[in-house]
Every structure is written in C-alpha cells, then in structure tokens.
C-alpha positions in Angstrom: 74.9 -16.3 -38.3 76.8 -17.6 -35.3 76.2 -20.5 -33.0 76.6 -19.9 -29.3 76.2 -21.9 -26.1 73.1 -21.2 -24.0 70.9 -22.5 -21.3 67.3 -23.1 -22.4 63.9 -24.2 -21.0 62.7 -27.0 -23.4 59.1 -26.8 -22.3 57.0 -25.2 -19.5 58.2 -26.1 -16.0 61.0 -28.3 -17.3 64.6 -27.8 -16.0 66.9 -25.7 -18.0 69.5 -27.5 -20.1 72.7 -26.5 -21.9 72.2 -26.2 -25.6 73.2 -24.0 -28.6 71.3 -21.2 -30.3 71.9 -19.2 -33.5 72.5 -15.4 -33.3 71.9 -13.3 -36.4 74.8 -11.7 -38.3 75.8 -8.3 -37.2 73.9 -5.8 -39.3 74.9 -2.2 -40.0 73.3 -0.9 -36.8 73.9 -3.9 -34.6 76.2 -4.4 -31.7 77.5 -7.9 -30.9 78.2 -8.4 -27.1 80.2 -11.0 -25.4 78.1 -11.6 -22.3 79.9 -11.5 -19.0 77.0 -11.7 -16.5 73.3 -12.2 -16.5 70.9 -11.7 -13.5 68.2 -14.1 -12.7 64.9 -12.2 -12.4 61.7 -13.7 -10.9 60.0 -13.0 -14.2 62.4 -15.5 -15.8 60.8 -18.1 -13.6 57.3 -17.0 -14.3 57.9 -17.2 -18.0 59.8 -20.5 -17.8 56.7 -22.0 -16.2 54.4 -20.2 -18.7 52.8 -18.7 -15.5 51.8 -15.5 -17.3 50.2 -17.2 -20.3 51.5 -18.3 -23.6 55.3 -18.8 -24.0 57.7 -19.7 -26.7 59.8 -22.8 -26.2 62.6 -23.6 -26.2 63.2 -20.4 -24.2 66.5 -18.8 -23.3 65.7 -16.4 -20.4 67.7 -13.4 -19.2 67.2 -9.7 -19.5 69.7 -8.4 -17.1 72.7 -8.6 -19.3 76.2 -7.0 -19.1 79.3 -7.6 -21.1 81.8 -6.2 -23.6 81.3 -5.1 -27.2 82.9 -7.6 -29.5 81.8 -6.2 -32.9 79.9 -3.3 -34.3 78.1 -2.8 -37.5 79.3 -0.4 -40.2 76.9 2.4 -39.3 77.2 2.2 -35.5 78.5 5.4 -34.0 77.7 5.2 -30.3 79.7 2.1 -29.4 83.1 0.6 -30.1 84.8 -2.7 -29.5 85.8 -3.1 -25.9 83.0 -0.8 -24.5 81.3 -2.0 -21.3 77.6 -2.3 -22.1 74.3 -3.8 -21.0 71.0 -5.0 -22.5 67.7 -4.8 -20.5 64.2 -5.9 -21.0 63.6 -4.9 -24.6 65.5 -5.1 -27.8 63.2 -3.6 -30.4 60.3 -1.2 -30.9 58.7 0.7 -33.8 60.4 4.0 -33.0 57.6 6.0 -34.6 54.6 5.8 -32.2 53.9 8.4 -29.5 55.4 6.1 -26.8 58.7 5.6 -28.7 58.9 9.3 -29.5 58.3 10.1 -25.8 61.1 7.7 -24.7 58.7 5.1 -23.3 59.4 2.2 -25.7 58.2 -0.2 -23.0 54.6 0.7 -24.0 55.1 0.5 -27.8 52.6 -1.9 -29.3 55.4 -3.3 -31.4 57.9 -3.6 -28.5 60.0 -6.8 -28.5 61.1 -8.4 -25.3 64.7 -9.6 -25.0 63.4 -13.1 -24.8 60.1 -15.0 -25.2 59.1 -12.8 -28.1 59.3 -12.6 -31.8 61.4 -10.0 -33.7 60.3 -8.1 -36.8 61.2 -11.2 -38.9 59.1 -13.5 -36.9 62.1 -15.2 -35.3 62.1 -16.0 -31.5 64.3 -13.8 -29.3 66.7 -15.5 -26.9 68.0 -13.8 -23.8 71.1 -13.6 -21.7 71.6 -17.1 -20.4 74.1 -17.4 -23.3 77.6 -16.5 -24.3 76.7 -13.6 -26.7 73.9 -11.5 -28.1 73.4 -9.3 -31.1 71.3 -6.1 -30.4 70.4 -3.0 -32.4 72.5 -0.1 -31.0 69.4 1.8 -30.0 68.7 -0.7 -27.3 72.2 -1.1 -25.9 73.1 0.7 -22.6 76.4 2.0 -21.5 77.7 0.8 -18.1 79.4 3.5 -16.1 83.0 2.8 -15.3 82.3 3.0 -11.5 79.9 0.1 -11.6 81.1 -3.5 -11.7 79.5 -5.5 -14.5 78.2 -8.1 -12.1 76.6 -5.7 -9.7 75.2 -3.6 -12.6 73.4 -6.5 -14.3 70.3 -6.5 -12.0 70.0 -2.8 -12.4 68.9 -3.3 -16.0 65.6 -4.8 -14.7 65.2 -4.8 -10.9 66.9 -1.4 -10.5 65.0 0.2 -13.4 61.7 -1.4 -12.3 62.0 0.3 -8.9 63.7 3.5 -9.9 61.0 4.3 -12.5 58.0 4.5 -10.1 60.0 6.1 -7.3 60.9 8.9 -9.8 57.4 9.1 -11.3 55.6 9.4 -7.9 58.3 11.8 -6.7 59.9 10.0 -3.8 62.3 12.4 -2.2 63.0 14.6 0.9 59.9 14.9 3.0 58.1 11.8 1.6 57.5 8.6 3.5 58.1 5.5 1.3 57.3 1.9 2.2 58.8 -1.0 0.4 56.9 -4.3 0.6 59.2 -7.3 0.3 62.9 -7.3 0.6 64.1 -9.4 -2.3 65.7 -8.8 -5.6 63.5 -5.8 -6.4 62.9 -4.7 -2.8 66.5 -4.4 -1.8 67.2 -2.1 -4.7 64.1 -0.1 -4.0 65.3 0.6 -0.5 68.8 1.7 -1.8 67.3 4.0 -4.5 64.6 5.5 -2.3 67.2 6.2 0.4 69.4 7.9 -2.2 66.5 10.0 -3.4 66.2 11.3 0.2 62.9 9.7 1.3 62.2 8.3 4.7 62.2 4.6 3.9 60.3 1.7 5.7 60.5 -2.0 4.9 57.5 -4.3 5.3 58.6 -7.9 5.3 57.3 -11.2 6.7 60.9 -12.3 7.5 62.2 -11.0 10.9 65.7 -12.1 9.9 65.8 -9.3 7.3 65.6 -6.5 9.8 69.3 -5.9 10.1 69.8 -6.1 6.3 67.0 -3.6 5.8 68.8 -1.0 7.9 72.1 -1.7 6.2 70.5 -1.2 2.8 69.2 2.3 3.9 65.9 1.7 5.5 64.9 4.0 8.4 62.3 1.6 9.8 61.5 -2.2 9.6 58.0 -3.6 10.2 56.8 -7.2 10.2 54.0 -7.7 7.8 53.2 -11.0 9.4 52.2 -9.2 12.6 48.6 -7.9 12.5 49.5 -5.2 15.0 51.7 -3.6 12.3 48.6 -2.7 10.2 46.8 -1.1 13.2 49.9 0.9 14.2 50.8 2.2 10.7 47.3 3.2 9.4 47.8 6.1 7.0 51.5 6.3 7.6 52.9 6.4 4.0 52.8 8.7 1.0 53.9 6.0 -1.4 54.1 2.2 -1.1 55.9 0.0 -3.5 54.9 -3.6 -3.6 57.7 -5.8 -5.0 56.3 -9.2 -4.1 55.2 -11.8 -6.7 52.5 -13.4 -4.5 49.0 -12.1 -4.1 48.6 -9.5 -1.3 45.6 -8.4 0.8 45.5 -5.1 -1.1 42.9 -3.6 1.2 45.1 -4.2 4.2 48.1 -2.6 2.5 46.0 0.3 1.2 45.0 1.1 4.8 48.7 2.0 5.4 48.6 4.7 2.7 47.6 8.2 3.6 44.7 10.0 2.0 45.6 10.7 -1.7 48.6 8.4 -1.4 49.5 5.6 -3.8 50.2 1.9 -3.7 52.3 0.9 -6.7 52.6 -2.7 -7.8 55.8 -3.8 -9.6 55.5 -7.5 -8.5 53.2 -9.4 -10.8 51.5 -12.5 -9.2 50.3 -15.2 -11.6 46.8 -15.3 -10.0 44.2 -12.4 -9.9 44.1 -10.4 -6.7 40.7 -9.4 -5.2 40.0 -5.9 -4.0 37.1 -4.3 -2.1 36.9 -0.9 -3.8 36.0 0.9 -0.6 39.7 0.6 0.2 40.3 3.1 -2.6 37.2 5.2 -2.2 37.8 5.9 1.5 40.8 8.3 1.4 40.8 8.9 -2.4 43.7 6.5 -2.7 45.4 5.3 -5.8 46.2 1.7 -6.7 48.8 1.8 -9.6 51.1 -0.4 -11.5 54.5 0.2 -13.1 56.5 -1.8 -15.6 60.2 -1.3 -16.5 61.2 1.9 -18.2 62.3 3.0 -21.6 65.9 3.1 -22.9 66.6 6.7 -21.8 65.3 5.9 -18.3 67.3 2.7 -18.2 70.5 4.8 -18.8 69.3 7.3 -16.3 69.0 4.5 -13.7 72.5 3.2 -14.4 73.9 6.8 -14.2 72.0 7.5 -10.9 73.2 4.3 -9.3 76.8 5.0 -10.4 76.6 8.5 -8.9 75.3 7.1 -5.6 77.4 4.0 -5.4 74.4 1.6 -5.8 74.8 -1.9 -7.1 72.8 -5.0 -6.5 73.8 -7.3 -3.6 74.5 -10.5 -5.6 75.3 -14.2 -5.2 77.4 -15.3 -8.2 76.7 -18.8 -9.6 78.0 -21.0 -12.4 75.5 -21.9 -15.1 75.2 -25.5 -13.9 73.5 -24.1 -10.8 70.7 -22.2 -12.6 68.0 -24.8 -11.7 69.1 -24.8 -8.1 68.9 -21.0 -8.1 65.4 -21.1 -9.5 64.3 -23.3 -6.5 66.0 -21.0 -4.1 64.4 -17.9 -5.5 61.0 -19.5 -5.1 61.9 -20.4 -1.5 63.1 -16.8 -0.8 66.6 -18.1 -0.2 68.8 -15.4 -1.9 70.3 -12.2 -0.7 69.5 -10.6 -3.0 70.0 -11.4 -6.7 71.6 -14.4 -8.4 73.9 -13.5 -11.2 75.2 -16.1 -13.7 78.8 -16.0 -14.7 78.3 -16.4 -18.4 81.9 -17.7 -18.9 80.6 -21.0 -17.3 77.8 -21.6 -19.9 
C-alpha cells in the first residue's frame, strides 16, 4: 500500500481539493505508473456533480492518463520500468464473457471504470487526478514514441470515443461525415474523420470556430444557430456524430441525415431528450449511440493517431486550476482539452 497526493471531489458539486489516497500494493500482474498528465473530460464534471446518477465520494476523477512505468509485478511480461504508457476509461473486467472475449470489455457486465466504481474487492477506484496509479497489465496501453504524453492523454477517451463510431460506421473515402460540436471530442472527431478520408463538415453554434474547424481538417463549416443551415443541408450527410453534452433537437439533426444514414450520439446529456419517431421512420434513418471502446481498440486508436500525426489540441494547467478549468469547460472556453500537469498535484 502506498499513499499518494490527489485532487478529489468531497461531495457532489463541491470544489475539488488536494488530499491523499491509498494505492494498492503492486501484485504479480500489476503495473505501477508515475502519472505525468491527465486530461479533463466533460464526463469528469458530470460525475463530480452526480449528474448521471449515483456517485461514490470522495471521488478522484480522471481517465485520460499518461505516464511512465515505475514498477511491474513479478509475472508482468508486456511492460518494463521506464515504458511510456496510458490508462483509459476502464481498469478491470471479467475477461470470460462474450464481450471480453470479443475485445469489447466496455460492455462487460463486470467492467470497472477507472474511477467512481468499485473493484473486485469492493474498494472504490480512484482516477488520474493523482501522482500515481496501479493497474492490471491487461488494461495498460502503450503510448507510441511519436506521440507526446500530454497530447496523447485525451486520446484515451476523447480520441477513442470518436474513433470507435467512425470506424464502426465506416467513415472513409466517399462518405460525408458531419461533426456536431467542436469541443474536446469534436476537434478529435474532425481530425480522425479527415485522416480516414471522409468529407468532413462541422456544425457549431460558435461562428468563431470556423477557422479552427478548417485548420483541424474540416472541408465545410456550418452554423447550427442559423435555421437556414437546416433547410440548406437536408439529407446531406451519410453519418453524423453528435459530440455535445446538452440536449439537441434530434428531429432537426436527423433531417440532415440521408435516407439510411445514421446519427450517432457520443455526448451524454444529463436530461432525457424527446424525439418524434417520424424523424426516423421517414427515410429509414438510424439513431445510435456509442461509448468508448475496448482495450484493443484503444491501442488501435493510439497507433492510428501516431501514424497520422494526430494529437489533442491542449491547454496545460497546474492542479490548483482544476476548479477554474471545470468552469471554463462548462462555459465552452477551452480549445480544446485541458490537461493537468500531474507533477503539480
């Protein structure tokens, strides 16, 4: 057992505070990681506010973790001290169910989130807003040498969460992809869809993001705050990826999807979203959802991004600015992902 510094939420909606937490001893199959950087995901904020339901407090958020291996267990063969590694959204699963055997641990009924969950011993899990973490080697990712640790951190959730549906729904040459929202998820969706060869459009309510969208790889930019946009683009897209965390008028956005096209939601609003089903029936359209991916797909995401020179656009902050950063995320005031320098915790 080791005691490390961390930033925790004491109770729902309270500010994060510096504290200490205990990490388990390094077991035979464990990897101890000195954390270098941790991204701030909007889901951290949802959970710190208990916006998605029950939550475990005190809570140490953070599931976009990169760092360096400090110690390995006696039976570990895939990692060595000094390796550049990462930890994403999950740290444990049953490994025997059909989902785990198929490389989709994210759907395992026994899957354990990196934080705000309980491990197989009933102990709460604590995330990456801390100086170190101990994780079973099966849930540790290798960071390619061409990716910086700080730009790679958001790839472990935001990158994966957008890469997975773009791959599943076969975005590529000849397809027209629309990305709704240009934030932490959206900016990586644009980069990845562009690298896959799709024709990429951004739908944003912020006119000031037009130039950024083009720089990130978008072919077109459209203002979602302009009603004329919806009249002009009816049936324009094969695939639409909604990355926003606020309720959308799903019927209006489905009108922009071609017949047999798909609107995929990766943003998760706290409130239910209404839908007139005629928006689906007319045109045989699909409304889908997608979570993050399994361990193999996470590694695939990292390798793809390394091959194509894709990293997150980040703003580095010290740990004492986490609460400020949360406020700025809620205000849409970040381009495009806050990353915590863990050495400041």
